[in-house]
C-alpha positions in Angstrom: -39.0 -12.0 -100.9 -37.4 -11.7 -97.4 -36.4 -14.9 -95.6 -36.0 -15.5 -91.9 -33.8 -17.9 -89.8 -35.2 -18.2 -86.3 -33.5 -19.9 -83.4 -33.8 -20.8 -79.7 -31.0 -22.2 -77.5 -30.2 -22.7 -73.9 -27.2 -20.9 -72.4 -25.7 -20.6 -69.0 -27.2 -17.5 -67.4 -23.8 -16.5 -66.1 -22.5 -16.4 -69.7 -24.5 -13.3 -70.8 -21.3 -11.2 -71.4 -19.6 -14.1 -73.3 -22.8 -14.5 -75.4 -22.9 -10.7 -76.1 -19.4 -10.9 -77.5 -20.3 -14.0 -79.5 -23.4 -12.2 -80.9 -21.3 -9.2 -82.0 -18.9 -11.5 -83.9 -21.6 -13.6 -85.5 -23.7 -10.6 -86.5 -20.7 -9.2 -88.4 -20.2 -12.6 -90.0 -23.8 -12.9 -91.1 -23.9 -9.4 -92.5 -20.8 -10.3 -94.5 -22.6 -13.4 -95.8 -25.5 -11.3 -97.1 -27.9 -11.0 -94.2 -29.6 -7.6 -93.8 -30.7 -7.7 -90.1 -29.7 -9.8 -87.2 -31.5 -9.7 -83.8 -30.2 -11.5 -80.7 -32.5 -11.6 -77.7 -31.9 -12.1 -74.0 -34.9 -13.4 -71.9 -36.7 -11.3 -69.3 -40.1 -13.0 -69.1 -40.2 -16.7 -70.0 -43.3 -18.3 -68.5 -43.3 -22.0 -67.6 -45.9 -24.0 -69.4 -47.7 -27.2 -68.5 -47.7 -28.7 -72.0 -45.2 -26.6 -73.9 -42.9 -23.7 -73.3 -39.7 -22.2 -74.6 -37.8 -23.8 -71.6 -39.2 -27.3 -72.5 -38.4 -26.8 -76.1 -34.6 -26.5 -75.4 -34.6 -28.9 -72.4 -33.5 -26.0 -70.1 -31.4 -27.1 -67.1 -30.8 -25.3 -63.8 -28.7 -22.2 -64.2 -29.6 -21.7 -67.9 -31.7 -19.2 -69.8 -33.4 -19.5 -73.2 -32.0 -17.1 -75.8 -33.7 -16.4 -79.1 -33.2 -14.4 -82.3 -33.4 -14.2 -86.0 -31.4 -13.5 -89.1 -33.2 -11.6 -91.9 -32.0 -12.4 -95.5 -33.1 -10.6 -98.7 -34.3 -14.0 -100.1 -34.1 -17.8 -99.5 -31.5 -17.9 -102.3 -29.3 -15.4 -100.5 -29.8 -17.3 -97.2 -28.8 -20.6 -98.9 -25.8 -19.1 -100.5 -24.7 -17.4 -97.2 -25.1 -20.7 -95.2 -23.2 -22.5 -97.9 -20.3 -20.2 -97.6 -20.4 -20.4 -93.8 -20.5 -24.2 -93.8 -17.6 -24.4 -96.2 -15.5 -22.3 -93.9 -13.5 -24.6 -91.6 -12.5 -21.8 -89.2 -13.2 -22.9 -85.6 -16.2 -21.3 -84.0 -16.9 -22.0 -80.4 -20.6 -21.5 -79.4 -21.2 -20.4 -75.8 -24.3 -22.6 -75.6 -25.3 -26.2 -76.1 -25.8 -26.4 -79.9 -27.3 -29.9 -79.6 -30.3 -28.4 -77.9 -30.6 -25.4 -80.3 -33.8 -25.2 -82.3 -33.7 -23.4 -85.6 -35.5 -23.2 -88.9 -36.2 -21.0 -92.0 -39.4 -19.1 -92.6 -41.0 -17.2 -95.4 -42.6 -13.9 -94.5 -46.4 -14.3 -94.3 -47.4 -10.8 -93.1 -45.7 -7.8 -91.4 -47.3 -4.8 -89.8 -45.3 -1.8 -88.5 -46.4 1.4 -86.9 
């Protein structure tokens, strides 16, 4: 069964082009680790909430935007194996965002509807 890794992170708004290059590189990497689909999203309509919001979730600072995305894996086992390979690789990878404020997690597919 399909397995999803979802993420949110803050990034300097001025770093959109740097982030696009990072996305291209990481998408290729995740495909090489067994992922089947990777989606990286740039914000265009992020409302401010009073109790919760995407901005609050990542402790957004002035001059930053909230990015989001997901990685689709064929199964949780494939995801765990892919992440294991990635974590064992000691090649340096510089993230263009504050990884300490990144939010991520794995999800099982509950339901999907397509047109």
